[in-house]
ROLO-40862 format. One record per residue (C-alpha): residue number from 1; chain; x, y, z. Coordinates in steps of 0.02 Angstrom, whole numbers. Layout:
ROLO-40862
<site><num>NUM</num><cadena>A</cadena><x>X</x><y>Y</y><z>Z</z></site>
...
end
This chain:
ROLO-40862
<site><num>1</num><cadena>A</cadena><x>3602</x><y>-8620</y><z>8613</z></site>
<site><num>2</num><cadena>A</cadena><x>3503</x><y>-8644</y><z>8768</z></site>
<site><num>3</num><cadena>A</cadena><x>3307</x><y>-8625</y><z>8777</z></site>
<site><num>4</num><cadena>A</cadena><x>3190</x><y>-8685</y><z>8913</z></site>
<site><num>5</num><cadena>A</cadena><x>3106</x><y>-8845</y><z>8880</z></site>
<site><num>6</num><cadena>A</cadena><x>2936</x><y>-8809</y><z>8925</z></site>
<site><num>7</num><cadena>A</cadena><x>2775</x><y>-8797</y><z>8819</z></site>
<site><num>8</num><cadena>A</cadena><x>2592</x><y>-8743</y><z>8844</z></site>
<site><num>9</num><cadena>A</cadena><x>2457</x><y>-8886</y><z>8825</z></site>
<site><num>10</num><cadena>A</cadena><x>2402</x><y>-8819</y><z>8664</z></site>
<site><num>11</num><cadena>A</cadena><x>2574</x><y>-8811</y><z>8592</z></site>
<site><num>12</num><cadena>A</cadena><x>2606</x><y>-8995</y><z>8635</z></site>
<site><num>13</num><cadena>A</cadena><x>2442</x><y>-9041</y><z>8556</z></site>
<site><num>14</num><cadena>A</cadena><x>2496</x><y>-8954</y><z>8400</z></site>
<site><num>15</num><cadena>A</cadena><x>2664</x><y>-9044</y><z>8389</z></site>
<site><num>16</num><cadena>A</cadena><x>2558</x><y>-9204</y><z>8413</z></site>
<site><num>17</num><cadena>A</cadena><x>2454</x><y>-9150</y><z>8268</z></site>
<site><num>18</num><cadena>A</cadena><x>2602</x><y>-9119</y><z>8162</z></site>
<site><num>19</num><cadena>A</cadena><x>2682</x><y>-9281</y><z>8208</z></site>
<site><num>20</num><cadena>A</cadena><x>2529</x><y>-9378</y><z>8168</z></site>
<site><num>21</num><cadena>A</cadena><x>2513</x><y>-9291</y><z>8005</z></site>
<site><num>22</num><cadena>A</cadena><x>2690</x><y>-9324</y><z>7946</z></site>
<site><num>23</num><cadena>A</cadena><x>2702</x><y>-9508</y><z>8019</z></site>
<site><num>24</num><cadena>A</cadena><x>2524</x><y>-9582</y><z>7983</z></site>
<site><num>25</num><cadena>A</cadena><x>2490</x><y>-9478</y><z>7810</z></site>
<site><num>26</num><cadena>A</cadena><x>2637</x><y>-9386</y><z>7725</z></site>
<site><num>27</num><cadena>A</cadena><x>2763</x><y>-9511</y><z>7748</z></site>
<site><num>28</num><cadena>A</cadena><x>2670</x><y>-9662</y><z>7673</z></site>
<site><num>29</num><cadena>A</cadena><x>2619</x><y>-9548</y><z>7531</z></site>
<site><num>30</num><cadena>A</cadena><x>2802</x><y>-9484</y><z>7495</z></site>
<site><num>31</num><cadena>A</cadena><x>2868</x><y>-9664</y><z>7527</z></site>
<site><num>32</num><cadena>A</cadena><x>2760</x><y>-9737</y><z>7391</z></site>
<site><num>33</num><cadena>A</cadena><x>2803</x><y>-9592</y><z>7264</z></site>
<site><num>34</num><cadena>A</cadena><x>2996</x><y>-9638</y><z>7299</z></site>
<site><num>35</num><cadena>A</cadena><x>2951</x><y>-9823</y><z>7267</z></site>
<site><num>36</num><cadena>A</cadena><x>2869</x><y>-9775</y><z>7110</z></site>
<site><num>37</num><cadena>A</cadena><x>3008</x><y>-9652</y><z>7049</z></site>
<site><num>38</num><cadena>A</cadena><x>3131</x><y>-9788</y><z>7085</z></site>
<site><num>39</num><cadena>A</cadena><x>3051</x><y>-9911</y><z>6973</z></site>
<site><num>40</num><cadena>A</cadena><x>3066</x><y>-9797</y><z>6826</z></site>
<site><num>41</num><cadena>A</cadena><x>3253</x><y>-9836</y><z>6810</z></site>
<site><num>42</num><cadena>A</cadena><x>3416</x><y>-9729</y><z>6819</z></site>
<site><num>43</num><cadena>A</cadena><x>3393</x><y>-9636</y><z>6990</z></site>
<site><num>44</num><cadena>A</cadena><x>3524</x><y>-9500</y><z>6955</z></site>
<site><num>45</num><cadena>A</cadena><x>3417</x><y>-9434</y><z>6807</z></site>
<site><num>46</num><cadena>A</cadena><x>3246</x><y>-9450</y><z>6893</z></site>
<site><num>47</num><cadena>A</cadena><x>3200</x><y>-9273</y><z>6967</z></site>
<site><num>48</num><cadena>A</cadena><x>3038</x><y>-9359</y><z>7041</z></site>
<site><num>49</num><cadena>A</cadena><x>3156</x><y>-9482</y><z>7143</z></site>
<site><num>50</num><cadena>A</cadena><x>3292</x><y>-9345</y><z>7199</z></site>
<site><num>51</num><cadena>A</cadena><x>3141</x><y>-9221</y><z>7248</z></site>
<site><num>52</num><cadena>A</cadena><x>3034</x><y>-9350</y><z>7348</z></site>
<site><num>53</num><cadena>A</cadena><x>3198</x><y>-9438</y><z>7418</z></site>
<site><num>54</num><cadena>A</cadena><x>3256</x><y>-9263</y><z>7493</z></site>
<site><num>55</num><cadena>A</cadena><x>3071</x><y>-9235</y><z>7554</z></site>
<site><num>56</num><cadena>A</cadena><x>3075</x><y>-9407</y><z>7638</z></site>
<site><num>57</num><cadena>A</cadena><x>3247</x><y>-9362</y><z>7729</z></site>
<site><num>58</num><cadena>A</cadena><x>3161</x><y>-9194</y><z>7789</z></site>
<site><num>59</num><cadena>A</cadena><x>3008</x><y>-9285</y><z>7845</z></site>
<site><num>60</num><cadena>A</cadena><x>3116</x><y>-9413</y><z>7945</z></site>
<site><num>61</num><cadena>A</cadena><x>3226</x><y>-9273</y><z>8022</z></site>
<site><num>62</num><cadena>A</cadena><x>3073</x><y>-9179</y><z>8086</z></site>
<site><num>63</num><cadena>A</cadena><x>2995</x><y>-9341</y><z>8147</z></site>
<site><num>64</num><cadena>A</cadena><x>3139</x><y>-9378</y><z>8253</z></site>
<site><num>65</num><cadena>A</cadena><x>3154</x><y>-9202</y><z>8318</z></site>
<site><num>66</num><cadena>A</cadena><x>2972</x><y>-9205</y><z>8357</z></site>
<site><num>67</num><cadena>A</cadena><x>2978</x><y>-9374</y><z>8454</z></site>
<site><num>68</num><cadena>A</cadena><x>3130</x><y>-9327</y><z>8559</z></site>
<site><num>69</num><cadena>A</cadena><x>3057</x><y>-9162</y><z>8597</z></site>
<site><num>70</num><cadena>A</cadena><x>2888</x><y>-9226</y><z>8658</z></site>
<site><num>71</num><cadena>A</cadena><x>2981</x><y>-9355</y><z>8758</z></site>
<site><num>72</num><cadena>A</cadena><x>3080</x><y>-9223</y><z>8853</z></site>
<site><num>73</num><cadena>A</cadena><x>2979</x><y>-9069</y><z>8861</z></site>
<site><num>74</num><cadena>A</cadena><x>2880</x><y>-9016</y><z>9013</z></site>
<site><num>75</num><cadena>A</cadena><x>2696</x><y>-8964</y><z>8980</z></site>
<site><num>76</num><cadena>A</cadena><x>2642</x><y>-8819</y><z>9081</z></site>
<site><num>77</num><cadena>A</cadena><x>2450</x><y>-8858</y><z>9110</z></site>
<site><num>78</num><cadena>A</cadena><x>2333</x><y>-8706</y><z>9172</z></site>
<site><num>79</num><cadena>A</cadena><x>2307</x><y>-8700</y><z>9354</z></site>
<site><num>80</num><cadena>A</cadena><x>2180</x><y>-8610</y><z>9441</z></site>
<site><num>81</num><cadena>A</cadena><x>2301</x><y>-8515</y><z>9566</z></site>
<site><num>82</num><cadena>A</cadena><x>2388</x><y>-8431</y><z>9406</z></site>
<site><num>83</num><cadena>A</cadena><x>2256</x><y>-8313</y><z>9393</z></site>
<site><num>84</num><cadena>A</cadena><x>2307</x><y>-8128</y><z>9397</z></site>
<site><num>85</num><cadena>A</cadena><x>2500</x><y>-8175</y><z>9376</z></site>
<site><num>86</num><cadena>A</cadena><x>2592</x><y>-8202</y><z>9213</z></site>
<site><num>87</num><cadena>A</cadena><x>2651</x><y>-8367</y><z>9182</z></site>
<site><num>88</num><cadena>A</cadena><x>2686</x><y>-8467</y><z>9031</z></site>
<site><num>89</num><cadena>A</cadena><x>2520</x><y>-8491</y><z>8937</z></site>
<site><num>90</num><cadena>A</cadena><x>2449</x><y>-8314</y><z>8988</z></site>
<site><num>91</num><cadena>A</cadena><x>2379</x><y>-8191</y><z>8859</z></site>
<site><num>92</num><cadena>A</cadena><x>2451</x><y>-8031</y><z>8914</z></site>
<site><num>93</num><cadena>A</cadena><x>2404</x><y>-7853</y><z>8863</z></site>
<site><num>94</num><cadena>A</cadena><x>2536</x><y>-7714</y><z>8900</z></site>
<site><num>95</num><cadena>A</cadena><x>2555</x><y>-7537</y><z>8870</z></site>
<site><num>96</num><cadena>A</cadena><x>2711</x><y>-7425</y><z>8872</z></site>
<site><num>97</num><cadena>A</cadena><x>2738</x><y>-7289</y><z>9006</z></site>
<site><num>98</num><cadena>A</cadena><x>2659</x><y>-7151</y><z>8899</z></site>
<site><num>99</num><cadena>A</cadena><x>2515</x><y>-7254</y><z>8852</z></site>
<site><num>100</num><cadena>A</cadena><x>2543</x><y>-7210</y><z>8664</z></site>
<site><num>101</num><cadena>A</cadena><x>2570</x><y>-7403</y><z>8620</z></site>
<site><num>102</num><cadena>A</cadena><x>2476</x><y>-7562</y><z>8676</z></site>
<site><num>103</num><cadena>A</cadena><x>2529</x><y>-7738</y><z>8639</z></site>
<site><num>104</num><cadena>A</cadena><x>2444</x><y>-7906</y><z>8663</z></site>
<site><num>105</num><cadena>A</cadena><x>2516</x><y>-8077</y><z>8647</z></site>
<site><num>106</num><cadena>A</cadena><x>2528</x><y>-8252</y><z>8727</z></site>
<site><num>107</num><cadena>A</cadena><x>2674</x><y>-8312</y><z>8810</z></site>
<site><num>108</num><cadena>A</cadena><x>2735</x><y>-8486</y><z>8750</z></site>
<site><num>109</num><cadena>A</cadena><x>2887</x><y>-8601</y><z>8738</z></site>
<site><num>110</num><cadena>A</cadena><x>3012</x><y>-8594</y><z>8607</z></site>
<site><num>111</num><cadena>A</cadena><x>2942</x><y>-8757</y><z>8515</z></site>
<site><num>112</num><cadena>A</cadena><x>2771</x><y>-8682</y><z>8478</z></site>
<site><num>113</num><cadena>A</cadena><x>2826</x><y>-8516</y><z>8393</z></site>
<site><num>114</num><cadena>A</cadena><x>2787</x><y>-8590</y><z>8211</z></site>
<site><num>115</num><cadena>A</cadena><x>2834</x><y>-8420</y><z>8145</z></site>
<site><num>116</num><cadena>A</cadena><x>2687</x><y>-8325</y><z>8226</z></site>
<site><num>117</num><cadena>A</cadena><x>2675</x><y>-8141</y><z>8273</z></site>
<site><num>118</num><cadena>A</cadena><x>2553</x><y>-8158</y><z>8409</z></site>
<site><num>119</num><cadena>A</cadena><x>2668</x><y>-8242</y><z>8538</z></site>
<site><num>120</num><cadena>A</cadena><x>2828</x><y>-8228</y><z>8628</z></site>
<site><num>121</num><cadena>A</cadena><x>2941</x><y>-8352</y><z>8717</z></site>
<site><num>122</num><cadena>A</cadena><x>2963</x><y>-8375</y><z>8902</z></site>
<site><num>123</num><cadena>A</cadena><x>3164</x><y>-8346</y><z>8861</z></site>
<site><num>124</num><cadena>A</cadena><x>3125</x><y>-8182</y><z>8762</z></site>
<site><num>125</num><cadena>A</cadena><x>3180</x><y>-8021</y><z>8843</z></site>
<site><num>126</num><cadena>A</cadena><x>2994</x><y>-7969</y><z>8848</z></site>
<site><num>127</num><cadena>A</cadena><x>2943</x><y>-8142</y><z>8915</z></site>
<site><num>128</num><cadena>A</cadena><x>3080</x><y>-8144</y><z>9055</z></site>
<site><num>129</num><cadena>A</cadena><x>3023</x><y>-7977</y><z>9105</z></site>
<site><num>130</num><cadena>A</cadena><x>2846</x><y>-8006</y><z>9131</z></site>
<site><num>131</num><cadena>A</cadena><x>2849</x><y>-8180</y><z>9212</z></site>
<site><num>132</num><cadena>A</cadena><x>2771</x><y>-8163</y><z>9385</z></site>
<site><num>133</num><cadena>A</cadena><x>2701</x><y>-7989</y><z>9344</z></site>
<site><num>134</num><cadena>A</cadena><x>2532</x><y>-7937</y><z>9396</z></site>
<site><num>135</num><cadena>A</cadena><x>2404</x><y>-7807</y><z>9326</z></site>
<site><num>136</num><cadena>A</cadena><x>2494</x><y>-7631</y><z>9337</z></site>
<site><num>137</num><cadena>A</cadena><x>2643</x><y>-7699</y><z>9370</z></site>
<site><num>138</num><cadena>A</cadena><x>2800</x><y>-7623</y><z>9272</z></site>
<site><num>139</num><cadena>A</cadena><x>2908</x><y>-7728</y><z>9173</z></site>
<site><num>140</num><cadena>A</cadena><x>3078</x><y>-7655</y><z>9127</z></site>
<site><num>141</num><cadena>A</cadena><x>3132</x><y>-7739</y><z>8967</z></site>
<site><num>142</num><cadena>A</cadena><x>3308</x><y>-7713</y><z>8902</z></site>
<site><num>143</num><cadena>A</cadena><x>3325</x><y>-7682</y><z>8709</z></site>
<site><num>144</num><cadena>A</cadena><x>3479</x><y>-7635</y><z>8602</z></site>
<site><num>145</num><cadena>A</cadena><x>3409</x><y>-7444</y><z>8618</z></site>
<site><num>146</num><cadena>A</cadena><x>3409</x><y>-7458</y><z>8798</z></site>
<site><num>147</num><cadena>A</cadena><x>3286</x><y>-7502</y><z>8934</z></site>
<site><num>148</num><cadena>A</cadena><x>3104</x><y>-7476</y><z>8904</z></site>
<site><num>149</num><cadena>A</cadena><x>2956</x><y>-7491</y><z>9019</z></site>
<site><num>150</num><cadena>A</cadena><x>2789</x><y>-7582</y><z>9000</z></site>
<site><num>151</num><cadena>A</cadena><x>2655</x><y>-7588</y><z>9103</z></site>
<site><num>152</num><cadena>A</cadena><x>2534</x><y>-7744</y><z>9130</z></site>
<site><num>153</num><cadena>A</cadena><x>2348</x><y>-7702</y><z>9093</z></site>
<site><num>154</num><cadena>A</cadena><x>2273</x><y>-7864</y><z>9063</z></site>
<site><num>155</num><cadena>A</cadena><x>2300</x><y>-8052</y><z>9102</z></site>
<site><num>156</num><cadena>A</cadena><x>2199</x><y>-8200</y><z>9060</z></site>
<site><num>157</num><cadena>A</cadena><x>2218</x><y>-8380</y><z>9028</z></site>
<site><num>158</num><cadena>A</cadena><x>2071</x><y>-8401</y><z>8913</z></site>
<site><num>159</num><cadena>A</cadena><x>2104</x><y>-8393</y><z>8731</z></site>
<site><num>160</num><cadena>A</cadena><x>2032</x><y>-8258</y><z>8617</z></site>
<site><num>161</num><cadena>A</cadena><x>1904</x><y>-8317</y><z>8495</z></site>
<site><num>162</num><cadena>A</cadena><x>2008</x><y>-8352</y><z>8328</z></site>
<site><num>163</num><cadena>A</cadena><x>1970</x><y>-8263</y><z>8166</z></site>
<site><num>164</num><cadena>A</cadena><x>1899</x><y>-8359</y><z>8026</z></site>
<site><num>165</num><cadena>A</cadena><x>1958</x><y>-8321</y><z>7838</z></site>
<site><num>166</num><cadena>A</cadena><x>1820</x><y>-8225</y><z>7749</z></site>
<site><num>167</num><cadena>A</cadena><x>1811</x><y>-8110</y><z>7577</z></site>
<site><num>168</num><cadena>A</cadena><x>1910</x><y>-7950</y><z>7598</z></site>
<site><num>169</num><cadena>A</cadena><x>2036</x><y>-8034</y><z>7712</z></site>
<site><num>170</num><cadena>A</cadena><x>2238</x><y>-8032</y><z>7689</z></site>
<site><num>171</num><cadena>A</cadena><x>2298</x><y>-8210</y><z>7742</z></site>
<site><num>172</num><cadena>A</cadena><x>2480</x><y>-8253</y><z>7784</z></site>
<site><num>173</num><cadena>A</cadena><x>2517</x><y>-8432</y><z>7727</z></site>
<site><num>174</num><cadena>A</cadena><x>2666</x><y>-8548</y><z>7752</z></site>
<site><num>175</num><cadena>A</cadena><x>2706</x><y>-8721</y><z>7665</z></site>
<site><num>176</num><cadena>A</cadena><x>2767</x><y>-8838</y><z>7802</z></site>
<site><num>177</num><cadena>A</cadena><x>2867</x><y>-8946</y><z>7685</z></site>
<site><num>178</num><cadena>A</cadena><x>2967</x><y>-8816</y><z>7597</z></site>
<site><num>179</num><cadena>A</cadena><x>2966</x><y>-8651</y><z>7711</z></site>
<site><num>180</num><cadena>A</cadena><x>2893</x><y>-8549</y><z>7581</z></site>
<site><num>181</num><cadena>A</cadena><x>2776</x><y>-8405</y><z>7630</z></site>
<site><num>182</num><cadena>A</cadena><x>2641</x><y>-8298</y><z>7535</z></site>
<site><num>183</num><cadena>A</cadena><x>2519</x><y>-8181</y><z>7577</z></site>
<site><num>184</num><cadena>A</cadena><x>2352</x><y>-8172</y><z>7479</z></site>
<site><num>185</num><cadena>A</cadena><x>2209</x><y>-8056</y><z>7472</z></site>
<site><num>186</num><cadena>A</cadena><x>2039</x><y>-8142</y><z>7448</z></site>
<site><num>187</num><cadena>A</cadena><x>1917</x><y>-8002</y><z>7363</z></site>
<site><num>188</num><cadena>A</cadena><x>1773</x><y>-8003</y><z>7247</z></site>
<site><num>189</num><cadena>A</cadena><x>1867</x><y>-7909</y><z>7109</z></site>
<site><num>190</num><cadena>A</cadena><x>2044</x><y>-7957</y><z>7117</z></site>
<site><num>191</num><cadena>A</cadena><x>2090</x><y>-7881</y><z>6938</z></site>
<site><num>192</num><cadena>A</cadena><x>2037</x><y>-7715</y><z>7017</z></site>
<site><num>193</num><cadena>A</cadena><x>2153</x><y>-7732</y><z>7165</z></site>
<site><num>194</num><cadena>A</cadena><x>2331</x><y>-7653</y><z>7176</z></site>
<site><num>195</num><cadena>A</cadena><x>2392</x><y>-7804</y><z>7283</z></site>
<site><num>196</num><cadena>A</cadena><x>2498</x><y>-7916</y><z>7189</z></site>
<site><num>197</num><cadena>A</cadena><x>2428</x><y>-8082</y><z>7264</z></site>
<site><num>198</num><cadena>A</cadena><x>2241</x><y>-8048</y><z>7245</z></site>
<site><num>199</num><cadena>A</cadena><x>2131</x><y>-8193</y><z>7226</z></site>
<site><num>200</num><cadena>A</cadena><x>1943</x><y>-8212</y><z>7186</z></site>
<site><num>201</num><cadena>A</cadena><x>1825</x><y>-8313</y><z>7310</z></site>
<site><num>202</num><cadena>A</cadena><x>1796</x><y>-8455</y><z>7174</z></site>
<site><num>203</num><cadena>A</cadena><x>1992</x><y>-8483</y><z>7159</z></site>
<site><num>204</num><cadena>A</cadena><x>2056</x><y>-8660</y><z>7205</z></site>
<site><num>205</num><cadena>A</cadena><x>2149</x><y>-8576</y><z>7360</z></site>
<site><num>206</num><cadena>A</cadena><x>2011</x><y>-8463</y><z>7420</z></site>
<site><num>207</num><cadena>A</cadena><x>1899</x><y>-8620</y><z>7416</z></site>
<site><num>208</num><cadena>A</cadena><x>2035</x><y>-8708</y><z>7522</z></site>
<site><num>209</num><cadena>A</cadena><x>2043</x><y>-8579</y><z>7661</z></site>
<site><num>210</num><cadena>A</cadena><x>1873</x><y>-8483</y><z>7656</z></site>
<site><num>211</num><cadena>A</cadena><x>1797</x><y>-8526</y><z>7838</z></site>
<site><num>212</num><cadena>A</cadena><x>1953</x><y>-8584</y><z>7917</z></site>
<site><num>213</num><cadena>A</cadena><x>2025</x><y>-8532</y><z>8077</z></site>
<site><num>214</num><cadena>A</cadena><x>2210</x><y>-8437</y><z>8101</z></site>
<site><num>215</num><cadena>A</cadena><x>2338</x><y>-8563</y><z>8151</z></site>
<site><num>216</num><cadena>A</cadena><x>2282</x><y>-8716</y><z>8067</z></site>
<site><num>217</num><cadena>A</cadena><x>2329</x><y>-8834</y><z>7934</z></site>
<site><num>218</num><cadena>A</cadena><x>2249</x><y>-8870</y><z>7766</z></site>
<site><num>219</num><cadena>A</cadena><x>2322</x><y>-8967</y><z>7614</z></site>
<site><num>220</num><cadena>A</cadena><x>2329</x><y>-8902</y><z>7434</z></site>
<site><num>221</num><cadena>A</cadena><x>2371</x><y>-8997</y><z>7279</z></site>
<site><num>222</num><cadena>A</cadena><x>2524</x><y>-8931</y><z>7181</z></site>
<site><num>223</num><cadena>A</cadena><x>2547</x><y>-9038</y><z>7023</z></site>
<site><num>224</num><cadena>A</cadena><x>2551</x><y>-9210</y><z>7080</z></site>
<site><num>225</num><cadena>A</cadena><x>2589</x><y>-9193</y><z>7255</z></site>
<site><num>226</num><cadena>A</cadena><x>2493</x><y>-9130</y><z>7408</z></site>
<site><num>227</num><cadena>A</cadena><x>2566</x><y>-8993</y><z>7516</z></site>
<site><num>228</num><cadena>A</cadena><x>2519</x><y>-8946</y><z>7696</z></site>
<site><num>229</num><cadena>A</cadena><x>2497</x><y>-8757</y><z>7714</z></site>
<site><num>230</num><cadena>A</cadena><x>2482</x><y>-8671</y><z>7877</z></site>
<site><num>231</num><cadena>A</cadena><x>2364</x><y>-8517</y><z>7906</z></site>
<site><num>232</num><cadena>A</cadena><x>2486</x><y>-8393</y><z>8013</z></site>
<site><num>233</num><cadena>A</cadena><x>2374</x><y>-8243</y><z>8006</z></site>
<site><num>234</num><cadena>A</cadena><x>2205</x><y>-8157</y><z>7949</z></site>
<site><num>235</num><cadena>A</cadena><x>2190</x><y>-7981</y><z>7952</z></site>
<site><num>236</num><cadena>A</cadena><x>2121</x><y>-7829</y><z>7857</z></site>
<site><num>237</num><cadena>A</cadena><x>2289</x><y>-7767</y><z>7812</z></site>
<site><num>238</num><cadena>A</cadena><x>2436</x><y>-7845</y><z>7726</z></site>
<site><num>239</num><cadena>A</cadena><x>2566</x><y>-7827</y><z>7868</z></site>
<site><num>240</num><cadena>A</cadena><x>2549</x><y>-7862</y><z>8052</z></site>
<site><num>241</num><cadena>A</cadena><x>2584</x><y>-7735</y><z>8186</z></site>
<site><num>242</num><cadena>A</cadena><x>2750</x><y>-7810</y><z>8239</z></site>
<site><num>243</num><cadena>A</cadena><x>2848</x><y>-7728</y><z>8382</z></site>
<site><num>244</num><cadena>A</cadena><x>3032</x><y>-7707</y><z>8392</z></site>
<site><num>245</num><cadena>A</cadena><x>3026</x><y>-7744</y><z>8575</z></site>
<site><num>246</num><cadena>A</cadena><x>2964</x><y>-7924</y><z>8553</z></site>
<site><num>247</num><cadena>A</cadena><x>3109</x><y>-8023</y><z>8511</z></site>
<site><num>248</num><cadena>A</cadena><x>3091</x><y>-8213</y><z>8527</z></site>
<site><num>249</num><cadena>A</cadena><x>3269</x><y>-8263</y><z>8481</z></site>
<site><num>250</num><cadena>A</cadena><x>3350</x><y>-8398</y><z>8612</z></site>
<site><num>251</num><cadena>A</cadena><x>3465</x><y>-8337</y><z>8749</z></site>
<site><num>252</num><cadena>A</cadena><x>3633</x><y>-8412</y><z>8780</z></site>
end
């Protein structure tokens, strides 16, 4: 499947941050654990060895992908002449033709999605329909339910202020090593909450994420191993407002 090899400067910096973490911090740590587990004897019966060996292969695979991608991808830096027109990197607000729905997102490259719900790619139907548009322009988006019409209400190349985790927030988290996801609610009285994954502000997880920004990495201990987690979303509700009209799949 084809996708446009382009990325914003922010996205490129995030790939570099991930590469540096994996290569300089995570890989040496896991290599030590593999060597230690191998020294214990029979590797076929050694769960620590088998687990960390698989993790090391996963890290090496991701490192290879990041190095190849960063060597070949085009970085789309901001230019002043882009103002007022939608290009990659733009923060765009749109509304539908009867003004009953409004959406906002950033248009980015495929390699900086990171499972995020606040971005769309340049290759998505919505992204392709919006490129080159100006404020008040109409964009016709082809969807399985037919053509939908949206109007551009705002275009900016200045990032919105990121939210920081505070008590009362629902936080979507993703474990970058094992592709695990969870949503937690930080509340003063978790026992009184109907939300299954409510935690108190004094819990280890809450202390690790309180005050951190959206879309940042942090490390948590799980037994003997350190796990990198990603703060995907911070909100006042457990579910983001996702639109059926914002597909981010690659196109052939």
